[in-house]
KEFI-242574 format. One record per residue (C-alpha): residue number from 1; y, x, z; residue in three letters. Coordinates in steps of 0.05 Angstrom, whole numbers, plus 5000, padded with zeros to 4 digits. Example, Ala and Ser with C-alpha at 12.3 -4.5 7.8 and 13.67 -1.06 7.14 Angstrom:
<nr->1	yy->4910	xx->5246	zz->5156	rest->ALA>;
<nr->2	yy->4979	xx->5273	zz->5143	rest->SER>;
END
This chain:
<nr->1	yy->4233	xx->3032	zz->1589	rest->LEU>;
<nr->2	yy->4241	xx->2958	zz->1555	rest->ALA>;
<nr->3	yy->4252	xx->2922	zz->1621	rest->GLN>;
<nr->4	yy->4306	xx->2976	zz->1647	rest->ALA>;
<nr->5	yy->4351	xx->2974	zz->1584	rest->PHE>;
<nr->6	yy->4348	xx->2902	zz->1593	rest->GLN>;
<nr->7	yy->4371	xx->2901	zz->1658	rest->ARG>;
<nr->8	yy->4422	xx->2950	zz->1640	rest->PHE>;
<nr->9	yy->4447	xx->2903	zz->1580	rest->ALA>;
<nr->10	yy->4457	xx->2844	zz->1626	rest->HIS>;
<nr->11	yy->4487	xx->2886	zz->1679	rest->ASP>;
<nr->12	yy->4537	xx->2897	zz->1622	rest->CYS>;
<nr->13	yy->4548	xx->2826	zz->1608	rest->ARG>;
<nr->14	yy->4562	xx->2811	zz->1671	rest->SER>;
<nr->15	yy->4601	xx->2854	zz->1703	rest->ARG>;
<nr->16	yy->4673	xx->2862	zz->1672	rest->PRO>;
<nr->17	yy->4683	xx->2935	zz->1687	rest->ILE>;
<nr->18	yy->4618	xx->2961	zz->1652	rest->LEU>;
<nr->19	yy->4630	xx->2911	zz->1602	rest->HIS>;
<nr->20	yy->4699	xx->2933	zz->1583	rest->SER>;
<nr->21	yy->4674	xx->2999	zz->1572	rest->TYR>;
<nr->22	yy->4596	xx->3004	zz->1540	rest->PHE>;
<nr->23	yy->4600	xx->2940	zz->1499	rest->VAL>;
<nr->24	yy->4661	xx->2969	zz->1452	rest->PRO>;
<nr->25	yy->4616	xx->3028	zz->1448	rest->ARG>;
<nr->26	yy->4542	xx->2991	zz->1445	rest->TYR>;
<nr->27	yy->4553	xx->2923	zz->1398	rest->PRO>;
<nr->28	yy->4477	xx->2912	zz->1410	rest->ALA>;
<nr->29	yy->4481	xx->2917	zz->1494	rest->LEU>;
<nr->30	yy->4515	xx->2833	zz->1492	rest->VAL>;
<nr->31	yy->4456	xx->2815	zz->1434	rest->ALA>;
<nr->32	yy->4411	xx->2797	zz->1488	rest->MET>;
<nr->33	yy->4400	xx->2736	zz->1466	rest->ALA>;
<nr->34	yy->4330	xx->2749	zz->1441	rest->HIS>;
<nr->35	yy->4289	xx->2814	zz->1423	rest->GLN>;
<nr->36	yy->4228	xx->2844	zz->1389	rest->ARG>;
<nr->37	yy->4161	xx->2847	zz->1429	rest->GLU>;
<nr->38	yy->4093	xx->2886	zz->1427	rest->SER>;
<nr->39	yy->4020	xx->2856	zz->1438	rest->GLY>;
<nr->40	yy->3981	xx->2892	zz->1494	rest->CYS>;
<nr->41	yy->3940	xx->2930	zz->1443	rest->LEU>;
<nr->42	yy->3963	xx->2995	zz->1418	rest->PRO>;
<nr->43	yy->3968	xx->2994	zz->1339	rest->CYS>;
<nr->44	yy->3952	xx->2923	zz->1337	rest->THR>;
<nr->45	yy->3980	xx->2849	zz->1360	rest->ASN>;
<nr->46	yy->3932	xx->2809	zz->1355	rest->CYS>;
<nr->47	yy->3942	xx->2796	zz->1431	rest->PHE>;
<nr->48	yy->4000	xx->2788	zz->1473	rest->VAL>;
<nr->49	yy->4009	xx->2787	zz->1545	rest->THR>;
<nr->50	yy->4076	xx->2732	zz->1553	rest->VAL>;
<nr->51	yy->4109	xx->2725	zz->1617	rest->PRO>;
<nr->52	yy->4119	xx->2664	zz->1652	rest->GLN>;
<nr->53	yy->4193	xx->2673	zz->1642	rest->ASP>;
<nr->54	yy->4207	xx->2679	zz->1572	rest->LYS>;
<nr->55	yy->4187	xx->2648	zz->1506	rest->TRP>;
<nr->56	yy->4149	xx->2677	zz->1456	rest->TYR>;
<nr->57	yy->4150	xx->2670	zz->1374	rest->ALA>;
<nr->58	yy->4106	xx->2687	zz->1327	rest->VAL>;
<nr->59	yy->4127	xx->2705	zz->1253	rest->GLU>;
<nr->60	yy->4074	xx->2730	zz->1201	rest->ARG>;
<nr->61	yy->4104	xx->2769	zz->1155	rest->PHE>;
<nr->62	yy->4178	xx->2759	zz->1171	rest->GLY>;
<nr->63	yy->4170	xx->2681	zz->1180	rest->ARG>;
<nr->64	yy->4168	xx->2640	zz->1238	rest->PHE>;
<nr->65	yy->4090	xx->2608	zz->1248	rest->SER>;
<nr->66	yy->4093	xx->2579	zz->1329	rest->HIS>;
<nr->67	yy->4109	xx->2587	zz->1389	rest->MET>;
<nr->68	yy->4057	xx->2611	zz->1452	rest->LEU>;
<nr->69	yy->4049	xx->2597	zz->1519	rest->LYS>;
<nr->70	yy->4051	xx->2638	zz->1587	rest->PRO>;
<nr->71	yy->3986	xx->2673	zz->1592	rest->GLY>;
<nr->72	yy->3948	xx->2720	zz->1547	rest->LEU>;
<nr->73	yy->3934	xx->2693	zz->1479	rest->ALA>;
<nr->74	yy->3919	xx->2710	zz->1405	rest->PHE>;
<nr->75	yy->3967	xx->2712	zz->1352	rest->ALA>;
<nr->76	yy->3922	xx->2731	zz->1293	rest->GLY>;
<nr->77	yy->3885	xx->2785	zz->1251	rest->PRO>;
<nr->78	yy->3948	xx->2839	zz->1249	rest->ASP>;
<nr->79	yy->3941	xx->2917	zz->1212	rest->CYS>;
<nr->80	yy->3989	xx->2960	zz->1250	rest->CYS>;
<nr->81	yy->4040	xx->2911	zz->1271	rest->SER>;
<nr->82	yy->4048	xx->2900	zz->1199	rest->CYS>;
<nr->83	yy->4031	xx->2834	zz->1196	rest->CYS>;
<nr->84	yy->4049	xx->2796	zz->1258	rest->ILE>;
<nr->85	yy->4106	xx->2810	zz->1297	rest->THR>;
<nr->86	yy->4144	xx->2783	zz->1365	rest->PHE>;
<nr->87	yy->4200	xx->2744	zz->1393	rest->ARG>;
<nr->88	yy->4223	xx->2729	zz->1449	rest->SER>;
<nr->89	yy->4282	xx->2692	zz->1487	rest->ILE>;
<nr->90	yy->4296	xx->2685	zz->1564	rest->THR>;
<nr->91	yy->4274	xx->2612	zz->1603	rest->SER>;
<nr->92	yy->4318	xx->2638	zz->1658	rest->ARG>;
<nr->93	yy->4380	xx->2614	zz->1678	rest->VAL>;
<nr->94	yy->4437	xx->2664	zz->1647	rest->GLU>;
<nr->95	yy->4506	xx->2678	zz->1678	rest->GLN>;
<nr->96	yy->4552	xx->2704	zz->1622	rest->ASN>;
<nr->97	yy->4622	xx->2733	zz->1663	rest->ASN>;
<nr->98	yy->4684	xx->2716	zz->1622	rest->VAL>;
<nr->99	yy->4753	xx->2743	zz->1626	rest->VAL>;
<nr->100	yy->4817	xx->2713	zz->1597	rest->VAL>;
<nr->101	yy->4878	xx->2736	zz->1598	rest->GLN>;
<nr->102	yy->4936	xx->2682	zz->1583	rest->THR>;
<nr->103	yy->4995	xx->2654	zz->1614	rest->LYS>;
<nr->104	yy->5028	xx->2589	zz->1648	rest->THR>;
<nr->105	yy->5080	xx->2547	zz->1632	rest->LYS>;
<nr->106	yy->5132	xx->2582	zz->1671	rest->ASP>;
<nr->107	yy->5120	xx->2649	zz->1647	rest->ASN>;
<nr->108	yy->5074	xx->2680	zz->1682	rest->VAL>;
<nr->109	yy->5021	xx->2722	zz->1669	rest->PHE>;
<nr->110	yy->4944	xx->2709	zz->1693	rest->VAL>;
<nr->111	yy->4871	xx->2739	zz->1688	rest->THR>;
<nr->112	yy->4819	xx->2670	zz->1688	rest->ALA>;
<nr->113	yy->4758	xx->2689	zz->1708	rest->LYS>;
<nr->114	yy->4704	xx->2652	zz->1676	rest->VAL>;
<nr->115	yy->4623	xx->2650	zz->1699	rest->ALA>;
<nr->116	yy->4585	xx->2606	zz->1650	rest->VAL>;
<nr->117	yy->4507	xx->2588	zz->1665	rest->GLN>;
<nr->118	yy->4469	xx->2582	zz->1607	rest->GLN>;
<nr->119	yy->4400	xx->2560	zz->1589	rest->SER>;
<nr->120	yy->4352	xx->2543	zz->1531	rest->VAL>;
<nr->121	yy->4335	xx->2475	zz->1517	rest->VAL>;
<nr->122	yy->4255	xx->2474	zz->1517	rest->PRO>;
<nr->123	yy->4258	xx->2428	zz->1455	rest->GLU>;
<nr->124	yy->4309	xx->2472	zz->1411	rest->SER>;
<nr->125	yy->4280	xx->2548	zz->1427	rest->VAL>;
<nr->126	yy->4269	xx->2564	zz->1345	rest->VAL>;
<nr->127	yy->4344	xx->2538	zz->1346	rest->ASP>;
<nr->128	yy->4364	xx->2591	zz->1402	rest->ALA>;
<nr->129	yy->4326	xx->2642	zz->1369	rest->MET>;
<nr->130	yy->4340	xx->2642	zz->1308	rest->TYR>;
<nr->131	yy->4410	xx->2599	zz->1293	rest->ARG>;
<nr->132	yy->4467	xx->2654	zz->1335	rest->LEU>;
<nr->133	yy->4467	xx->2731	zz->1321	rest->ALA>;
<nr->134	yy->4503	xx->2728	zz->1401	rest->ASP>;
<nr->135	yy->4503	xx->2680	zz->1439	rest->VAL>;
<nr->136	yy->4549	xx->2711	zz->1496	rest->ASN>;
<nr->137	yy->4607	xx->2731	zz->1426	rest->ALA>;
<nr->138	yy->4600	xx->2656	zz->1416	rest->GLN>;
<nr->139	yy->4611	xx->2628	zz->1496	rest->ILE>;
<nr->140	yy->4670	xx->2687	zz->1504	rest->ASP>;
<nr->141	yy->4702	xx->2656	zz->1440	rest->SER>;
<nr->142	yy->4701	xx->2585	zz->1465	rest->TYR>;
<nr->143	yy->4717	xx->2589	zz->1536	rest->VAL>;
<nr->144	yy->4774	xx->2636	zz->1521	rest->SER>;
<nr->145	yy->4798	xx->2580	zz->1475	rest->ASP>;
<nr->146	yy->4795	xx->2530	zz->1521	rest->VAL>;
<nr->147	yy->4827	xx->2568	zz->1567	rest->VAL>;
<nr->148	yy->4882	xx->2592	zz->1532	rest->ARG>;
<nr->149	yy->4886	xx->2518	zz->1504	rest->SER>;
<nr->150	yy->4882	xx->2496	zz->1587	rest->ALA>;
<nr->151	yy->4919	xx->2544	zz->1625	rest->VAL>;
<nr->152	yy->4992	xx->2548	zz->1583	rest->PRO>;
<nr->153	yy->5005	xx->2476	zz->1598	rest->SER>;
<nr->154	yy->5008	xx->2481	zz->1677	rest->MET>;
<nr->155	yy->5048	xx->2518	zz->1726	rest->THR>;
<nr->156	yy->5019	xx->2571	zz->1761	rest->LEU>;
<nr->157	yy->5009	xx->2531	zz->1832	rest->ASP>;
<nr->158	yy->4979	xx->2472	zz->1781	rest->GLU>;
<nr->159	yy->4934	xx->2521	zz->1744	rest->ALA>;
<nr->160	yy->4902	xx->2542	zz->1821	rest->PHE>;
<nr->161	yy->4907	xx->2464	zz->1845	rest->GLU>;
<nr->162	yy->4873	xx->2446	zz->1786	rest->ARG>;
<nr->163	yy->4815	xx->2502	zz->1773	rest->LYS>;
<nr->164	yy->4769	xx->2439	zz->1777	rest->ASP>;
<nr->165	yy->4792	xx->2413	zz->1712	rest->ASP>;
<nr->166	yy->4797	xx->2472	zz->1679	rest->ILE>;
<nr->167	yy->4731	xx->2491	zz->1689	rest->SER>;
<nr->168	yy->4711	xx->2412	zz->1662	rest->MET>;
<nr->169	yy->4739	xx->2430	zz->1606	rest->SER>;
<nr->170	yy->4703	xx->2491	zz->1596	rest->VAL>;
<nr->171	yy->4640	xx->2449	zz->1613	rest->GLN>;
<nr->172	yy->4648	xx->2385	zz->1568	rest->ARG>;
<nr->173	yy->4672	xx->2439	zz->1510	rest->LYS>;
<nr->174	yy->4618	xx->2480	zz->1514	rest->LEU>;
<nr->175	yy->4567	xx->2428	zz->1535	rest->ALA>;
<nr->176	yy->4572	xx->2391	zz->1464	rest->SER>;
<nr->177	yy->4586	xx->2455	zz->1424	rest->GLU>;
<nr->178	yy->4520	xx->2506	zz->1445	rest->MET>;
<nr->179	yy->4474	xx->2447	zz->1445	rest->GLN>;
<nr->180	yy->4467	xx->2452	zz->1367	rest->ALA>;
<nr->181	yy->4444	xx->2518	zz->1379	rest->PHE>;
<nr->182	yy->4396	xx->2497	zz->1424	rest->GLY>;
<nr->183	yy->4429	xx->2526	zz->1487	rest->PHE>;
<nr->184	yy->4447	xx->2482	zz->1559	rest->GLU>;
<nr->185	yy->4507	xx->2489	zz->1595	rest->ILE>;
<nr->186	yy->4484	xx->2479	zz->1669	rest->GLN>;
<nr->187	yy->4558	xx->2487	zz->1701	rest->LYS>;
<nr->188	yy->4626	xx->2533	zz->1676	rest->ALA>;
<nr->189	yy->4661	xx->2558	zz->1744	rest->LEU>;
<nr->190	yy->4732	xx->2590	zz->1747	rest->VAL>;
<nr->191	yy->4718	xx->2640	zz->1797	rest->THR>;
<nr->192	yy->4788	xx->2671	zz->1797	rest->GLU>;
<nr->193	yy->4863	xx->2664	zz->1771	rest->LEU>;
<nr->194	yy->4889	xx->2737	zz->1783	rest->VAL>;
<nr->195	yy->4966	xx->2734	zz->1771	rest->PRO>;
<nr->196	yy->5004	xx->2804	zz->1750	rest->ASN>;
<nr->197	yy->5013	xx->2848	zz->1812	rest->ALA>;
<nr->198	yy->5077	xx->2843	zz->1821	rest->GLU>;
<nr->199	yy->5077	xx->2768	zz->1811	rest->VAL>;
<nr->200	yy->5036	xx->2767	zz->1868	rest->VAL>;
<nr->201	yy->5080	xx->2820	zz->1909	rest->GLN>;
<nr->202	yy->5129	xx->2766	zz->1906	rest->SER>;
<nr->203	yy->5094	xx->2700	zz->1925	rest->MET>;
<nr->204	yy->5070	xx->2739	zz->1981	rest->ASN>;
<nr->205	yy->5147	xx->2755	zz->2003	rest->GLU>;
<nr->206	yy->5174	xx->2688	zz->1989	rest->ILE>;
<nr->207	yy->5114	xx->2663	zz->2041	rest->ASN>;
<nr->208	yy->5133	xx->2711	zz->2085	rest->LYS>;
<nr->209	yy->5212	xx->2693	zz->2085	rest->GLN>;
<nr->210	yy->5193	xx->2623	zz->2087	rest->LYS>;
<nr->211	yy->5148	xx->2639	zz->2151	rest->ARG>;
<nr->212	yy->5208	xx->2679	zz->2185	rest->LEU>;
<nr->213	yy->5262	xx->2621	zz->2168	rest->ARG>;
<nr->214	yy->5214	xx->2572	zz->2201	rest->ASP>;
<nr->215	yy->5206	xx->2606	zz->2263	rest->ALA>;
<nr->216	yy->5275	xx->2635	zz->2269	rest->ALA>;
<nr->217	yy->5291	xx->2550	zz->2261	rest->ILE>;
<nr->218	yy->5248	xx->2548	zz->2317	rest->MET>;
<nr->219	yy->5270	xx->2603	zz->2358	rest->ALA>;
<nr->220	yy->5346	xx->2565	zz->2354	rest->ALA>;
<nr->221	yy->5314	xx->2503	zz->2382	rest->GLU>;
<nr->222	yy->5280	xx->2529	zz->2437	rest->ALA>;
<nr->223	yy->5341	xx->2560	zz->2455	rest->GLU>;
<nr->224	yy->5387	xx->2501	zz->2453	rest->LYS>;
<nr->225	yy->5335	xx->2457	zz->2493	rest->VAL>;
<nr->226	yy->5342	xx->2515	zz->2547	rest->LYS>;
<nr->227	yy->5423	xx->2505	zz->2541	rest->VAL>;
<nr->228	yy->5424	xx->2438	zz->2539	rest->VAL>;
<nr->229	yy->5362	xx->2432	zz->2602	rest->LYS>;
<nr->230	yy->5404	xx->2486	zz->2636	rest->ALA>;
<nr->231	yy->5472	xx->2440	zz->2624	rest->ALA>;
<nr->232	yy->5442	xx->2369	zz->2646	rest->GLU>;
<nr->233	yy->5410	xx->2397	zz->2710	rest->ALA>;
<nr->234	yy->5480	xx->2445	zz->2735	rest->SER>;
<nr->235	yy->5514	xx->2369	zz->2709	rest->ALA>;
<nr->236	yy->5456	xx->2330	zz->2761	rest->ASP>;
<nr->237	yy->5468	xx->2388	zz->2814	rest->ALA>;
<nr->238	yy->5544	xx->2369	zz->2812	rest->ALA>;
<nr->239	yy->5534	xx->2316	zz->2815	rest->GLN>;
<nr->240	yy->5485	xx->2304	zz->2861	rest->LEU>;
<nr->241	yy->5529	xx->2357	zz->2913	rest->GLN>;
<nr->242	yy->5598	xx->2308	zz->2898	rest->GLY>;
<nr->243	yy->5557	xx->2243	zz->2924	rest->GLU>;
<nr->244	yy->5542	xx->2297	zz->2988	rest->GLY>;
<nr->245	yy->5606	xx->2312	zz->3004	rest->ILE>;
<nr->246	yy->5637	xx->2246	zz->2991	rest->ALA>;
<nr->247	yy->5577	xx->2223	zz->3044	rest->ARG>;
<nr->248	yy->5597	xx->2277	zz->3084	rest->GLN>;
<nr->249	yy->5680	xx->2265	zz->3096	rest->ARG>;
<nr->250	yy->5656	xx->2193	zz->3095	rest->ARG>;
<nr->251	yy->5622	xx->2203	zz->3160	rest->ALA>;
<nr->252	yy->5671	xx->2240	zz->3189	rest->ILE>;
<nr->253	yy->5720	xx->2199	zz->3178	rest->ILE>;
<nr->254	yy->5681	xx->2143	zz->3206	rest->ASP>;
<nr->255	yy->5679	xx->2189	zz->3266	rest->GLY>;
<nr->256	yy->5741	xx->2206	zz->3276	rest->LEU>;
<nr->257	yy->5766	xx->2129	zz->3263	rest->ARG>;
<nr->258	yy->5719	xx->2107	zz->3311	rest->ASP>;
<nr->259	yy->5734	xx->2157	zz->3363	rest->SER>;
<nr->260	yy->5821	xx->2142	zz->3350	rest->ILE>;
<nr->261	yy->5806	xx->2078	zz->3348	rest->THR>;
<nr->262	yy->5753	xx->2074	zz->3408	rest->HIS>;
<nr->263	yy->5772	xx->2021	zz->3467	rest->GLY>;
<nr->264	yy->5841	xx->1990	zz->3427	rest->THR>;
<nr->265	yy->5846	xx->1939	zz->3384	rest->ASP>;
<nr->266	yy->5885	xx->1977	zz->3344	rest->GLN>;
<nr->267	yy->5869	xx->1992	zz->3269	rest->THR>;
<nr->268	yy->5886	xx->2051	zz->3217	rest->LEU>;
<nr->269	yy->5925	xx->2042	zz->3160	rest->SER>;
<nr->270	yy->5898	xx->2069	zz->3092	rest->THR>;
<nr->271	yy->5957	xx->2127	zz->3098	rest->GLU>;
<nr->272	yy->5931	xx->2149	zz->3162	rest->LYS>;
<nr->273	yy->5863	xx->2154	zz->3134	rest->VAL>;
<nr->274	yy->5894	xx->2203	zz->3076	rest->SER>;
<nr->275	yy->5923	xx->2244	zz->3131	rest->GLU>;
<nr->276	yy->5859	xx->2247	zz->3174	rest->LEU>;
<nr->277	yy->5820	xx->2271	zz->3107	rest->LEU>;
<nr->278	yy->5869	xx->2313	zz->3087	rest->LEU>;
<nr->279	yy->5868	xx->2346	zz->3155	rest->VAL>;
<nr->280	yy->5794	xx->2354	zz->3141	rest->THR>;
<nr->281	yy->5797	xx->2389	zz->3078	rest->GLN>;
<nr->282	yy->5845	xx->2428	zz->3098	rest->TYR>;
<nr->283	yy->5801	xx->2456	zz->3171	rest->PHE>;
<nr->284	yy->5745	xx->2457	zz->3114	rest->GLU>;
<nr->285	yy->5784	xx->2506	zz->3075	rest->THR>;
<nr->286	yy->5804	xx->2547	zz->3133	rest->LEU>;
<nr->287	yy->5737	xx->2552	zz->3146	rest->ARG>;
<nr->288	yy->5709	xx->2576	zz->3080	rest->ASP>;
<nr->289	yy->5755	xx->2631	zz->3075	rest->ILE>;
<nr->290	yy->5748	xx->2662	zz->3137	rest->ALA>;
<nr->291	yy->5668	xx->2657	zz->3119	rest->ALA>;
<nr->292	yy->5678	xx->2685	zz->3054	rest->SER>;
<nr->293	yy->5666	xx->2760	zz->3034	rest->SER>;
<nr->294	yy->5715	xx->2780	zz->3003	rest->LYS>;
<nr->295	yy->5763	xx->2830	zz->3024	rest->ALA>;
<nr->296	yy->5825	xx->2779	zz->3006	rest->GLN>;
<nr->297	yy->5878	xx->2762	zz->3047	rest->THR>;
<nr->298	yy->5912	xx->2694	zz->3033	rest->VAL>;
<nr->299	yy->5985	xx->2670	zz->3070	rest->PHE>;
<nr->300	yy->5976	xx->2590	zz->3095	rest->LEU>;
<nr->301	yy->6031	xx->2556	zz->3136	rest->PRO>;
<nr->302	yy->5983	xx->2539	zz->3197	rest->HIS>;
<nr->303	yy->6016	xx->2492	zz->3247	rest->SER>;
<nr->304	yy->6027	xx->2422	zz->3260	rest->ALA>;
<nr->305	yy->6082	xx->2409	zz->3217	rest->GLY>;
<nr->306	yy->6038	xx->2449	zz->3151	rest->ALA>;
<nr->307	yy->5992	xx->2400	zz->3161	rest->VAL>;
<nr->308	yy->6040	xx->2337	zz->3162	rest->ALA>;
<nr->309	yy->6075	xx->2373	zz->3103	rest->ASP>;
<nr->310	yy->6013	xx->2379	zz->3062	rest->VAL>;
<nr->311	yy->5995	xx->2315	zz->3066	rest->ALA>;
<nr->312	yy->6063	xx->2291	zz->3046	rest->SER>;
<nr->313	yy->6054	xx->2333	zz->2985	rest->GLN>;
<nr->314	yy->5996	xx->2300	zz->2967	rest->VAL>;
<nr->315	yy->6024	xx->2232	zz->2978	rest->ARG>;
<nr->316	yy->6081	xx->2240	zz->2938	rest->ASN>;
<nr->317	yy->6047	xx->2270	zz->2880	rest->GLY>;
<nr->318	yy->5994	xx->2212	zz->2875	rest->ILE>;
<nr->319	yy->6057	xx->2161	zz->2890	rest->MET>;
<nr->320	yy->6095	xx->2198	zz->2818	rest->GLN>;
<nr->321	yy->6032	xx->2211	zz->2785	rest->ALA>;
<nr->322	yy->6016	xx->2131	zz->2790	rest->GLY>;
<nr->323	yy->6095	xx->2115	zz->2781	rest->ALA>;
<nr->324	yy->6079	xx->2153	zz->2701	rest->GLY>;
<nr->325	yy->6019	xx->2122	zz->2687	rest->ALA>;
<nr->326	yy->6056	xx->2057	zz->2705	rest->VAL>;
<nr->327	yy->6124	xx->2077	zz->2655	rest->ARG>;
END
């Protein structure tokens, strides 16, 4: 029954939900740094069995006498447990979970959960048994003092980034203070920093909107690349098409010039070449109109004189444009 009560008391100290409910109603649950023990024989404490994970202190009429080693030990003559009593303390490393509520530099309330692992110094077992009434309450006070002095000087982001600094500050403070009472601090860990629920929701919304903005920017950049690449492809296609048309017309003109001047010593002037080019374009236009599938009617003068008239109009337009540029 005593062992079951001890396990339940340890759960109350280590679990915040049980701690918050049972400890205010039953303060004795936390005062488990040391406890009374009885001998292994009924109605007497002459003999006692000491577990491997505990230290036993022998008290004669309430005064400390000596320590016992693990195993079966003879404590001395006793009558009905009136002369000799035992007090024990664990030699295991225990963990004490401390919950501290404080606020950061940017006025955000956070709940810090600190896990402190302490053990009894073998050379100072007597001090650990008799100097402190409630070890866990003492550790809670030191941890709360350090956390509430360190976190308010940091912003919320800095508190998350510097959890190790807070842990080291708590460990240094506890190690220096608890050593005098016979306890050694193995480790002090800031296991959680929990902001207010509304703050957590706001931070998640900020990150969500930031990700959505980045996604929109990336989508716009992708669309921009697509449009630019399409324009570049269209320009390259138009350039290649123009070069192909120019080579085609050059070949047509060369062929017409050779067929006209073949077997003679005559050469065609620039004006004649231009007229040949216009005639070629004229017939290509008629071909394209005839090949078009759209139902449209186009009236064009179709005679040799019309071709000459078109050539003269184009020639006059080019000459007038050149004269205007000179002026």
